[in-house]
Each structure stands twice: as C-alpha cells, then as structure tokens.
C-alpha positions as CSV (number, residue, x, y, z in Angstrom):
1,M,98.7,117.3,138.1
2,N,95.5,119.4,138.1
3,K,92.7,117.1,137.0
4,S,91.0,119.8,134.9
5,L,94.3,120.3,133.1
6,A,94.8,116.6,132.6
7,R,91.4,116.5,130.9
8,A,92.0,119.5,128.7
9,A,92.1,118.4,125.1
10,V,94.4,120.0,122.6
11,R,94.3,119.8,118.8
12,L,96.8,120.6,116.0
13,L,95.2,123.1,113.7
14,V,96.9,123.1,110.3
15,T,96.2,126.0,107.9
16,I,97.6,126.0,104.3
17,V,97.5,129.2,102.4
18,D,99.3,130.9,99.5
19,R,102.9,132.0,100.2
20,G,103.0,135.3,102.2
21,Q,99.6,134.8,103.8
22,G,100.9,132.7,106.7
23,N,101.6,135.8,108.9
24,R,98.0,136.9,108.4
25,V,96.8,133.6,109.7
26,V,99.1,133.9,112.7
27,D,97.8,137.3,113.5
28,V,94.2,136.2,113.2
29,F,94.8,133.3,115.7
30,R,96.9,135.4,118.0
31,N,94.0,137.8,118.4
32,R,92.0,134.7,119.5
33,Q,94.5,133.9,122.3
34,V,96.4,131.2,120.3
35,Y,100.0,131.5,121.5
36,L,101.9,128.5,120.0
37,Q,102.1,128.7,116.2
38,F,104.8,127.6,113.7
39,V,105.0,128.6,110.0
40,C,106.6,126.2,107.4
41,L,107.3,126.8,103.8
42,G,106.0,124.3,101.2
43,H,104.6,124.0,97.7
44,G,101.5,122.3,96.2
45,T,101.7,119.4,93.8
46,A,98.3,119.2,92.2
47,D,97.3,120.2,88.7
48,S,96.0,123.8,88.4
49,E,92.3,122.8,88.1
50,I,92.7,120.5,91.1
51,L,94.5,123.2,93.1
52,D,91.5,125.5,92.4
53,Y,89.1,122.8,93.5
54,L,91.0,122.3,96.8
55,G,91.3,126.1,97.4
56,L,95.1,126.0,96.8
57,G,95.5,128.2,93.8
58,D,99.2,129.0,94.1
59,T,101.9,126.3,94.2
60,K,104.0,128.1,96.8
61,K,102.5,127.6,100.3
62,D,102.7,128.7,103.9
63,L,101.7,126.0,106.4
64,V,100.7,127.4,109.8
65,L,100.7,124.8,112.7
66,S,98.7,126.0,115.7
67,L,98.1,124.3,119.0
68,V,94.6,125.1,120.1
69,P,92.0,123.9,122.7
70,A,89.6,121.4,121.4
71,S,86.7,123.5,122.7
72,A,87.8,126.4,120.6
73,V,88.2,124.6,117.3
74,Q,84.8,125.5,115.8
75,N,85.1,129.1,116.8
76,L,88.6,129.4,115.3
77,L,87.7,127.7,112.1
78,D,84.7,130.0,111.7
79,T,87.0,133.0,112.3
80,I,89.7,131.9,109.8
81,V,87.1,131.1,107.1
82,H,85.7,134.6,107.5
83,K,89.1,136.5,107.8
84,M,90.9,134.5,105.0
85,K,87.9,133.8,102.8
86,L,88.5,130.1,102.9
87,N,85.0,129.5,101.7
88,Y,86.1,130.8,98.2
89,P,88.1,128.6,95.8
90,G,91.8,129.2,95.7
91,K,92.1,130.8,99.2
92,G,93.3,127.9,101.3
93,I,92.4,125.0,103.6
94,A,92.4,124.4,107.3
95,F,91.9,121.2,109.3
96,T,92.5,119.8,112.8
97,V,94.3,116.7,113.9
98,P,93.8,115.1,117.4
99,L,96.9,114.7,119.6
100,S,97.4,111.6,121.7
101,G,99.7,113.4,124.2
102,I,101.3,116.7,125.1
103,S,103.5,118.0,127.9
104,G,101.7,119.5,130.9
105,L,103.3,122.9,130.5
106,I,102.3,123.2,126.9
107,S,98.8,122.1,127.6
108,Q,98.5,124.7,130.3
109,L,99.7,127.4,127.9
110,V,97.3,126.3,125.2
111,T,94.3,126.1,127.4
112,K,94.8,128.9,129.9
113,D,92.5,131.3,128.0
114,Q,90.2,128.8,126.4
115,T,87.1,130.4,128.0
116,M,87.9,133.5,125.9
117,V,87.8,131.6,122.6
118,E,85.2,128.9,123.1
119,G,82.2,129.1,120.9
120,G,80.5,127.7,117.8
121,N,78.4,124.7,118.4
122,N,77.6,123.8,114.8
123,P,79.2,120.5,113.8
124,M,81.3,120.5,110.7
125,D,79.7,118.8,107.7
126,S,82.9,117.0,106.8
127,Q,83.8,115.9,110.4
128,G,85.6,112.5,110.3
129,K,85.4,112.1,106.5
130,Y,89.1,112.8,105.7
131,S,92.5,111.5,106.6
132,L,95.9,113.2,106.5
133,I,98.5,111.0,104.8
134,V,102.1,111.9,105.6
135,T,105.0,110.5,103.6
136,V,108.7,111.2,104.5
137,V,111.1,110.4,101.5
138,N,114.6,111.2,100.4
139,Q,114.9,114.5,98.7
140,G,113.9,114.4,95.0
141,Y,111.3,111.6,95.2
142,T,108.1,113.6,95.8
143,G,107.1,113.0,92.1
144,E,107.1,109.2,92.7
145,V,105.0,109.7,95.8
146,M,102.4,111.9,94.1
147,D,102.2,109.8,91.0
148,A,101.5,106.7,93.1
149,A,99.0,108.6,95.3
150,K,97.1,110.0,92.3
151,S,96.9,106.6,90.7
152,A,95.0,105.5,93.9
153,G,92.7,108.5,93.9
154,A,94.6,111.4,95.6
155,T,94.1,114.8,94.0
156,G,97.1,116.6,95.3
157,G,99.4,117.4,98.2
158,T,101.8,119.8,99.8
159,V,105.6,119.2,100.0
160,I,107.6,120.5,103.0
161,P,111.5,120.4,103.0
162,A,112.9,118.5,106.1
163,R,116.0,117.0,107.5
164,G,116.2,113.5,108.9
165,I,117.9,112.7,112.2
166,S,119.1,109.1,112.3
167,N,121.5,106.8,114.1
168,D,123.5,103.6,113.5
169,E,121.0,101.4,115.3
170,A,118.1,102.5,113.1
171,E,120.0,102.0,109.9
172,K,121.2,98.6,111.2
173,F,117.7,97.5,112.0
174,L,116.3,98.7,108.7
175,G,119.2,97.4,106.7
176,I,119.5,100.7,104.7
177,S,121.3,104.0,104.8
178,L,119.1,106.9,105.8
179,L,120.0,110.2,104.0
180,A,119.7,113.4,105.9
181,E,117.9,115.5,103.3
182,K,114.2,114.7,103.3
183,E,110.9,115.9,102.0
184,V,107.5,115.5,103.6
185,V,104.5,115.1,101.4
186,A,101.1,115.8,103.2
187,I,98.0,114.7,101.4
188,I,94.4,115.2,102.5
189,A,92.2,112.4,101.2
190,P,88.7,111.0,101.8
191,K,88.9,108.3,104.5
192,E,87.7,105.6,102.2
193,N,90.7,106.2,99.9
194,K,93.3,106.2,102.6
195,Q,94.4,102.6,102.5
196,N,94.7,102.4,98.7
197,I,96.7,105.6,98.6
198,M,99.1,104.4,101.4
199,Q,99.6,101.1,99.8
200,A,100.3,102.7,96.4
201,I,102.9,105.0,98.0
202,A,104.6,102.3,100.0
203,Q,104.9,100.2,96.8
204,A,106.3,103.0,94.7
205,A,108.3,104.9,97.2
206,G,108.6,102.8,100.4
207,L,111.6,101.8,102.5
208,K,112.7,99.1,99.9
209,T,112.9,101.7,97.1
210,P,115.5,104.4,96.6
211,A,113.0,106.9,98.0
212,R,113.2,105.2,101.4
213,G,109.7,106.4,102.2
214,I,107.9,106.1,105.5
215,V,104.1,106.5,105.2
216,L,101.7,107.2,108.1
217,S,98.2,108.6,108.4
218,L,96.4,110.8,111.0
219,P,92.7,111.3,111.5
220,V,91.3,114.7,110.4
221,E,88.5,115.7,112.8
222,T,87.3,118.9,111.1
223,I,88.1,120.6,107.8
224,V,87.2,123.8,106.0
225,G,88.3,125.0,102.5
226,V,87.4,121.9,100.6
227,N,85.2,123.5,98.0
C-alpha cells in the first residue's frame, strides 16, 4: 500500500438540515470534490424552542453523510456554513466524526483531489467539546430514549428509520429476540453530559427492556450550527 495513502485521514461529515435541503448540501460538497455522499431521512425530537436553539427548526430532516479528507474539513465546514446559512438559527447543523478504519479503495477515492479542497486553518471554537450518542432501539421506543436523555441533560435528537440484521447466535448470546424494525436516535451533547445521558438511556431503553436498545458514543471533532 502506498505510504502516503495509508496516512491519509478520512472523516465522516454529517450535515442535518430541513427536509428537501439535503440535495443542496450534496451539490455544495460535490462542487468541492466530495464524491461519496449518502442522504437519509429523519425527524427531530426536540421542543420547538430547543430546535430553534440547535438550528433545527423543522422536525422533518435530511441527513447527509459525506466522507471527506481530514485536511479539507475546515474548508468544507466554512463553505457549508456560507452556502446553507448554518450560522443562523433554524438552518441546520454539521459536524465531523473520526473514522478508525476505511478500505484502501475508498480512502483513495476520498483523498485523490484533497489538494483541491484543502484550506482554512482556523481551529473550531467547539473542537472536542461534543459527543455523538447513537441509540438503536426497536421501532416505537424513541420516546423512551428521548425522555431518558432529556432527564440527563440532552436537548434533542434526530430519529432515523432502520432495519436490523441479526442471527441466531447473537440472539442466543444476548438471550433475547431481536426485532428487524429499528429506529436510530442520534443525539449531539456536550462531552461532560455524555456518560449521564448514556446511562439514563441504557436504564430506560437498554437491552433488558422491551426497547432492546444498544447505546454507543462517538467523538465529535468539529461542529458548526450550534447557535
């Protein structure tokens, strides 16, 4: 493997905007040589005043997942803030999550034009201050997740429909039946609140409850749109 390729860092850039705006985000990033993007449909869970605070004014959401070179993150965030007005309340939020591994071919595709999109040396004020908490539960239990999360300091989240793929060995090991229809709840929270929120969710909607919830967290490196 090419050594420079092996060292090339890739980030997952997540952009959450009102329903119908996802294609605009895709176009903005495509013009900046971002080739791998995926759009998911979701909805917000926060109260209206909290949605406004987080820049998520509509409850129906588009989530755009983009694989980008780490060296281009600042430039891309600056661009999306400008193009989508994320510095204004109710317009959306964008953040990056580090990846611990990625296939060589995908890394090559993501980073092949990184010299064209590098730029922006100003560090983000919020760098390292937030965590992404992801909970996967049986369909219909997102209310329990959000009630528990809010009791521990969360302000809101985004729900994404999903489908679980399981097998007999997993169900035997866990001692439970895993239903196929799932919902994913994604919550951005200050790092200092992460543990309390995760514990509250696990207690109210964990594997030993009818929700059969699985809770995990990921570090958020950079974030924009938190007004």
